[in-house]
PASEBA-1860 file (N, C-alpha, C; in nm, 3 decimals):
! residues 146
1> MKPISAYL> -6.203/-5.183/-5.071/-6.088/-5.154/-5.153/-5.991/-5.272/-5.142 ~ -5.939/-5.315/-5.254/-5.845/-5.426/-5.254/-5.711/-5.379/-5.199 ~ -5.635/-5.470/-5.134/-5.507/-5.434/-5.075/-5.411/-5.368/-5.175 ~ -5.409/-5.416/-5.298/-5.316/-5.358/-5.397/-5.355/-5.214/-5.428 ~ -5.483/-5.185/-5.437/-5.528/-5.048/-5.464/-5.492/-4.956/-5.349 ~ -5.503/-5.005/-5.227/-5.467/-4.924/-5.109/-5.320/-4.889/-5.112 ~ -5.233/-4.985/-5.148/-5.090/-4.959/-5.156/-5.057/-4.858/-5.267 ~ -5.125/-4.870/-5.381/-5.103/-4.774/-5.490/-5.145/-4.634/-5.448
9> LLGLVSFV> -5.260/-4.624/-5.381/-5.307/-4.495/-5.334/-5.210/-4.435/-5.232 ~ -5.162/-4.516/-5.138/-5.066/-4.470/-5.038/-4.937/-4.425/-5.105 ~ -4.890/-4.498/-5.204/-4.770/-4.461/-5.278/-4.788/-4.330/-5.353 ~ -4.903/-4.310/-5.415/-4.930/-4.187/-5.488/-4.934/-4.068/-5.393 ~ -5.000/-4.082/-5.279/-5.008/-3.974/-5.180/-4.867/-3.940/-5.129 ~ -4.786/-4.041/-5.101/-4.649/-4.020/-5.054/-4.567/-3.947/-5.160 ~ -4.580/-3.988/-5.285/-4.505/-3.927/-5.394/-4.541/-3.779/-5.409 ~ -4.670/-3.750/-5.407/-4.716/-3.612/-5.421/-4.669/-3.527/-5.303
17> TIGCSKTP> -4.679/-3.580/-5.181/-4.637/-3.507/-5.062/-4.487/-3.478/-5.065 ~ -4.408/-3.578/-5.098/-4.263/-3.560/-5.104/-4.227/-3.465/-5.217 ~ -4.291/-3.480/-5.331/-4.262/-3.394/-5.446/-4.295/-3.249/-5.421 ~ -4.390/-3.220/-5.334/-4.432/-3.083/-5.308/-4.343/-3.014/-5.205 ~ -4.263/-3.088/-5.132/-4.182/-3.026/-5.026/-4.040/-3.002/-5.076 ~ -4.025/-2.911/-5.171/-3.896/-2.879/-5.229/-3.818/-2.788/-5.136 ~ -3.687/-2.805/-5.137/-3.599/-2.717/-5.062/-3.587/-2.586/-5.139 ~ -3.604/-2.471/-5.072/-3.589/-2.344/-5.142/-3.443/-2.320/-5.179
25> ALFSVSGV> -3.417/-2.221/-5.261/-3.280/-2.183/-5.293/-3.210/-2.141/-5.164 ~ -3.092/-2.197/-5.139/-3.018/-2.168/-5.017/-2.893/-2.089/-5.049 ~ -2.861/-1.995/-4.960/-2.744/-1.911/-4.977/-2.659/-1.917/-4.851 ~ -2.528/-1.918/-4.870/-2.434/-1.931/-4.759/-2.447/-1.813/-4.661 ~ -2.455/-1.846/-4.533/-2.459/-1.745/-4.427/-2.359/-1.788/-4.321 ~ -2.260/-1.702/-4.298/-2.161/-1.731/-4.193/-2.124/-1.601/-4.125 ~ -2.064/-1.614/-4.009/-2.027/-1.496/-3.934/-1.966/-1.532/-3.801 ~ -1.980/-1.438/-3.706/-1.918/-1.452/-3.574/-2.018/-1.409/-3.467
33> VKRDGKPA> -2.015/-1.478/-3.354/-2.094/-1.438/-3.237/-1.996/-1.396/-3.128 ~ -2.022/-1.278/-3.071/-1.941/-1.231/-2.959/-2.032/-1.214/-2.839 ~ -1.980/-1.255/-2.725/-2.054/-1.242/-2.600/-1.968/-1.157/-2.507 ~ -2.020/-1.041/-2.471/-1.948/-0.947/-2.386/-1.810/-0.916/-2.445 ~ -1.807/-0.900/-2.579/-1.685/-0.859/-2.649/-1.588/-0.971/-2.682 ~ -1.616/-1.094/-2.639/-1.527/-1.207/-2.663/-1.597/-1.309/-2.752 ~ -1.519/-1.390/-2.827/-1.582/-1.494/-2.909/-1.669/-1.586/-2.824 ~ -1.789/-1.613/-2.872/-1.883/-1.700/-2.799/-1.874/-1.841/-2.855
41> ADTRVRLH> -1.796/-1.924/-2.789/-1.777/-2.063/-2.834/-1.899/-2.148/-2.800 ~ -1.922/-2.250/-2.881/-2.026/-2.350/-2.856/-2.165/-2.288/-2.834 ~ -2.199/-2.192/-2.919/-2.329/-2.124/-2.912/-2.411/-2.163/-3.035 ~ -2.537/-2.201/-3.012/-2.627/-2.232/-3.122/-2.686/-2.102/-3.176 ~ -2.681/-2.085/-3.307/-2.740/-1.969/-3.377/-2.855/-2.024/-3.460 ~ -2.975/-1.969/-3.440/-3.092/-2.015/-3.515/-3.163/-1.897/-3.580 ~ -3.213/-1.921/-3.702/-3.297/-1.823/-3.772/-3.442/-1.867/-3.762 ~ -3.528/-1.773/-3.725/-3.673/-1.796/-3.713/-3.742/-1.697/-3.806
49> PADGEGDW> -3.852/-1.738/-3.871/-3.924/-1.643/-3.957/-3.959/-1.514/-3.881 ~ -3.933/-1.400/-3.943/-3.958/-1.270/-3.877/-4.105/-1.251/-3.844 ~ -4.194/-1.311/-3.923/-4.338/-1.295/-3.896/-4.387/-1.386/-3.784 ~ -4.298/-1.469/-3.729/-4.336/-1.556/-3.618/-4.408/-1.682/-3.660 ~ -4.431/-1.699/-3.791/-4.502/-1.817/-3.841/-4.403/-1.931/-3.864 ~ -4.428/-2.043/-3.803/-4.344/-2.159/-3.825/-4.226/-2.169/-3.730 ~ -4.154/-2.278/-3.745/-4.041/-2.309/-3.659/-3.913/-2.252/-3.720 ~ -3.800/-2.278/-3.656/-3.672/-2.229/-3.705/-3.645/-2.281/-3.845
57> VAEGRTDS> -3.565/-2.204/-3.919/-3.538/-2.233/-4.059/-3.397/-2.287/-4.080 ~ -3.299/-2.225/-4.015/-3.160/-2.266/-4.030/-3.090/-2.249/-3.896 ~ -2.981/-2.326/-3.878/-2.907/-2.313/-3.754/-2.761/-2.351/-3.777 ~ -2.679/-2.309/-3.682/-2.538/-2.343/-3.683/-2.485/-2.338/-3.541 ~ -2.363/-2.383/-3.522/-2.299/-2.380/-3.391/-2.163/-2.315/-3.407 ~ -2.130/-2.229/-3.311/-2.002/-2.159/-3.319/-1.887/-2.249/-3.278 ~ -1.770/-2.218/-3.334/-1.649/-2.289/-3.295/-1.580/-2.211/-3.181 ~ -1.457/-2.246/-3.149/-1.388/-2.182/-3.037/-1.360/-2.033/-3.060
65> QGAFLLKY> -1.365/-1.988/-3.186/-1.344/-1.847/-3.219/-1.475/-1.771/-3.237 ~ -1.588/-1.838/-3.211/-1.719/-1.775/-3.226/-1.771/-1.777/-3.368 ~ -1.699/-1.840/-3.462/-1.741/-1.845/-3.602/-1.848/-1.951/-3.623 ~ -1.943/-1.922/-3.713/-2.050/-2.017/-3.743/-2.080/-2.020/-3.892 ~ -2.141/-2.129/-3.936/-2.192/-2.146/-4.071/-2.331/-2.207/-4.056 ~ -2.432/-2.142/-4.114/-2.569/-2.191/-4.098/-2.600/-2.303/-4.196 ~ -2.686/-2.395/-4.149/-2.737/-2.504/-4.232/-2.889/-2.500/-4.225 ~ -2.951/-2.527/-4.340/-3.097/-2.535/-4.349/-3.144/-2.652/-4.262
73> RNGQPGAP> -3.271/-2.654/-4.226/-3.320/-2.758/-4.135/-3.305/-2.900/-4.187 ~ -3.282/-2.918/-4.319/-3.259/-3.052/-4.372/-3.111/-3.089/-4.373 ~ -3.026/-3.001/-4.319/-2.883/-3.029/-4.309/-2.799/-2.972/-4.422 ~ -2.864/-2.920/-4.527/-2.788/-2.861/-4.637/-2.733/-2.725/-4.594 ~ -2.612/-2.691/-4.636/-2.555/-2.560/-4.600/-2.637/-2.446/-4.659 ~ -2.657/-2.341/-4.578/-2.723/-2.221/-4.627/-2.857/-2.193/-4.562 ~ -2.915/-2.081/-4.606/-3.046/-2.038/-4.558/-3.119/-1.971/-4.674 ~ -3.252/-1.976/-4.676/-3.328/-1.909/-4.782/-3.324/-1.757/-4.764
81> VGEYKVTL> -3.343/-1.685/-4.875/-3.354/-1.540/-4.872/-3.471/-1.501/-4.782 ~ -3.454/-1.396/-4.701/-3.565/-1.349/-4.620/-3.522/-1.276/-4.495 ~ -3.624/-1.228/-4.423/-3.604/-1.158/-4.295/-3.625/-1.258/-4.182 ~ -3.534/-1.254/-4.085/-3.538/-1.350/-3.976/-3.512/-1.284/-3.841 ~ -3.569/-1.348/-3.737/-3.530/-1.320/-3.600/-3.421/-1.422/-3.568 ~ -3.322/-1.381/-3.490/-3.208/-1.468/-3.460/-3.206/-1.497/-3.311 ~ -3.185/-1.624/-3.275/-3.167/-1.659/-3.134/-3.029/-1.719/-3.113 ~ -2.976/-1.692/-2.995/-2.848/-1.746/-2.950/-2.874/-1.828/-2.825
89> STERTDVE> -2.815/-1.947/-2.819/-2.839/-2.033/-2.704/-2.716/-2.120/-2.679 ~ -2.692/-2.146/-2.552/-2.583/-2.237/-2.516/-2.635/-2.378/-2.498 ~ -2.766/-2.393/-2.488/-2.830/-2.521/-2.458/-2.780/-2.579/-2.328 ~ -2.718/-2.495/-2.248/-2.678/-2.533/-2.112/-2.744/-2.432/-2.021 ~ -2.750/-2.466/-1.897/-2.811/-2.374/-1.802/-2.711/-2.337/-1.695 ~ -2.734/-2.221/-1.635/-2.646/-2.179/-1.526/-2.691/-2.245/-1.396 ~ -2.631/-2.208/-1.287/-2.661/-2.273/-1.160/-2.805/-2.253/-1.115 ~ -2.870/-2.150/-1.166/-3.009/-2.126/-1.127/-3.107/-2.200/-1.217
97> GAETFPPE> -3.056/-2.273/-1.316/-3.143/-2.351/-1.403/-3.202/-2.274/-1.518 ~ -3.144/-2.159/-1.554/-3.196/-2.079/-1.665/-3.095/-2.076/-1.778 ~ -3.143/-2.054/-1.900/-3.056/-2.036/-2.016/-2.953/-1.929/-1.984 ~ -2.829/-1.948/-2.027/-2.724/-1.852/-1.992/-2.727/-1.727/-2.078 ~ -2.796/-1.730/-2.193/-2.821/-1.606/-2.268/-2.956/-1.553/-2.221 ~ -2.967/-1.423/-2.196/-3.096/-1.369/-2.155/-3.200/-1.379/-2.268 ~ -3.328/-1.367/-2.236/-3.435/-1.384/-2.336/-3.423/-1.290/-2.456 ~ -3.363/-1.173/-2.440/-3.350/-1.083/-2.555/-3.258/-1.139/-2.662
105> YSSPDQTT> -3.192/-1.251/-2.633/-3.111/-1.322/-2.731/-3.158/-1.466/-2.752 ~ -3.212/-1.532/-2.651/-3.242/-1.675/-2.659/-3.387/-1.710/-2.692 ~ -3.479/-1.617/-2.677/-3.621/-1.646/-2.701/-3.666/-1.594/-2.838 ~ -3.726/-1.679/-2.921/-3.774/-1.631/-3.051/-3.877/-1.518/-3.038 ~ -3.951/-1.516/-2.928/-4.052/-1.412/-2.909/-3.994/-1.280/-2.857 ~ -3.877/-1.286/-2.794/-3.822/-1.166/-2.731/-3.689/-1.119/-2.791 ~ -3.630/-1.196/-2.882/-3.499/-1.160/-2.933/-3.498/-1.021/-2.998 ~ -3.388/-0.953/-2.981/-3.368/-0.822/-3.043/-3.279/-0.833/-3.166
113> LTLNVPEG> -3.232/-0.954/-3.195/-3.142/-0.976/-3.308/-3.221/-1.011/-3.434 ~ -3.183/-0.951/-3.546/-3.248/-0.981/-3.673/-3.141/-0.998/-3.781 ~ -3.182/-1.061/-3.890/-3.092/-1.081/-4.003/-3.173/-1.084/-4.131 ~ -3.126/-1.012/-4.232/-3.182/-1.020/-4.366/-3.085/-1.102/-4.449 ~ -3.128/-1.218/-4.496/-3.044/-1.301/-4.582/-3.068/-1.256/-4.726 ~ -2.965/-1.198/-4.789/-2.981/-1.151/-4.926/-2.956/-1.263/-5.027 ~ -3.004/-1.243/-5.148/-2.971/-1.338/-5.253/-2.820/-1.334/-5.270 ~ -2.758/-1.446/-5.273/-2.613/-1.452/-5.279/-2.550/-1.480/-5.144
121> GTTTVTFE> -2.627/-1.465/-5.035/-2.578/-1.495/-4.901/-2.491/-1.385/-4.843 ~ -2.429/-1.414/-4.729/-2.343/-1.318/-4.662/-2.243/-1.390/-4.573 ~ -2.124/-1.331/-4.563/-2.019/-1.387/-4.478/-1.972/-1.285/-4.376 ~ -2.047/-1.179/-4.360/-2.002/-1.070/-4.273/-2.091/-1.047/-4.152 ~ -2.167/-1.146/-4.112/-2.260/-1.131/-4.000/-2.183/-1.134/-3.867 ~ -2.210/-1.035/-3.783/-2.157/-1.037/-3.647/-2.272/-1.009/-3.551 ~ -2.293/-1.102/-3.459/-2.393/-1.082/-3.354/-2.319/-1.055/-3.224 ~ -2.353/-0.945/-3.159/-2.290/-0.907/-3.033/-2.395/-0.918/-2.923
129> ASTTRTKP> -2.365/-0.997/-2.822/-2.457/-1.015/-2.709/-2.391/-0.963/-2.582 ~ -2.461/-0.877/-2.513/-2.412/-0.826/-2.385/-2.490/-0.896/-2.275 ~ -2.421/-0.981/-2.201/-2.490/-1.060/-2.098/-2.444/-1.026/-1.957 ~ -2.354/-0.930/-1.944/-2.314/-0.891/-1.809/-2.423/-0.800/-1.755 ~ -2.476/-0.841/-1.645/-2.585/-0.765/-1.584/-2.538/-0.712/-1.450 ~ -2.579/-0.593/-1.422/-2.548/-0.539/-1.291/-2.658/-0.581/-1.196 ~ -2.623/-0.598/-1.071/-2.723/-0.636/-0.972/-2.818/-0.518/-0.951 ~ -2.945/-0.546/-0.935/-3.038/-0.436/-0.910/-3.006/-0.367/-0.778
137> RTNVPRDN> -3.025/-0.238/-0.780/-3.000/-0.162/-0.658/-3.109/-0.190/-0.557 ~ -3.069/-0.199/-0.433/-3.165/-0.222/-0.326/-3.204/-0.086/-0.268 ~ -3.331/-0.067/-0.248/-3.376/0.057/-0.187/-3.342/0.054/-0.039 ~ -3.258/0.146/0.000/-3.218/0.155/0.142/-3.286/0.278/0.200 ~ -3.364/0.260/0.308/-3.430/0.377/0.367/-3.328/0.477/0.417 ~ -3.355/0.600/0.390/-3.268/0.707/0.438/-3.315/0.754/0.575 ~ -3.217/0.790/0.652/-3.250/0.848/0.782/-3.266/0.999/0.761 ~ -3.388/1.044/0.764/-3.415/1.186/0.742/-3.403/1.269/0.868
145> GP> -3.355/1.207/0.972/-3.337/1.281/1.096/-3.466/1.297/1.175 ~ -3.457/1.370/1.288/-3.575/1.385/1.372/-3.679/1.476/1.316
END
């Protein structure tokens, strides 16, 4: 194959690949994250396909009041219509080296948070995370007497 033909073929393949990867219709999604009843500042909010197929779709970061606005993975504001699992993360770790949100909020496989993005979007999303945990009770042997 001549060098010019190879470049034309490469250009055609690139054009077709880029042309096929269109951004879906995006709708504004904003809301608030609360952690233990208080605004959760500097928290990453991510949407993952509810069926577990593929990587995250949209994400945002909360401000000091816990408010967020989601952006599609290409940086455009909004998210596509659909059902999603939602994860919350601080991207920081506590002194024990673990994510500061428990897995029921931070893991795409274990999260209990979901969101349906409707056509037209939504501005009323509130995610509430309860992260205060009580220490497990220790079994103390009872003295049953003689």
